[in-house]
C-alpha positions, 0 to 999 in steps of 0.5 A: 500500499502506498501513501496514504491512500484507501483500501480499493481499487479508485472510482472518482475523479479528481474532477472537484476542489474537494478532492484535487485538496485530498490528493494534495493532502495524501500526496504532501503528507508522503512527501513529509515524510520520504527520506530523500524530498522531507529533508528538502520541504521540512528542513532546507525550505522549513514549510510552514504545512499549515500554509503551503497545503492550501497554497499548493490545493490552490496551485493544484486547482487552477491547473486542473481545473482552470479554478482561481486563487492562487498566486505565486511564481512556484519556479522561483520558490523554489529556486531559492530552496535549491540557493540553498540545497540544490535539487538533484534530478533523484529528487525530481524523480521521487516526486513524479512516483510519489505522485503517481502513486498518490494519484493511481492509487485514490484517482481515475479518470480523464482529470486524473489523467491530467494532471500526472500529465501536468505534475511531470511538465513542471517537473521537466520545466523546473528540472530543466531549470534547477537541475539542467541548466547549473549544469550545463558547463558539464553534461546534465543527465536528462531526467527518465520517468516514464509513466506509469499508466498504460 
């Protein structure tokens, strides 16, 4: 069993802000406890989860459902963290792996599929800017993360 997932087969889709909020809560609960990602969030970024989870919910609700309300610059926030402790390809691969596990264990449908696509794009862009570009003087390792859903 994975990250905060219910038992049984998923039957709901991520088609409401409430479902997105639940996905965000489950996912970041696992992230906060993860051996690789937890220290980046808890120690380096010193995330206040009571403030960060609603902001992440607004981000994903806007990205997936087109709901207004998110304000922020995700790249800048990640850049500030990476300046203190550089992100690696492994960070982005683990983030995507955990994202897939959370979504696939809790939700199914077109919105669940779409959020996985969005997550891949977000991770690829951030990986490129935070890992590959700073290493351009050396051979950067491209991020490879296969889709686990057919």
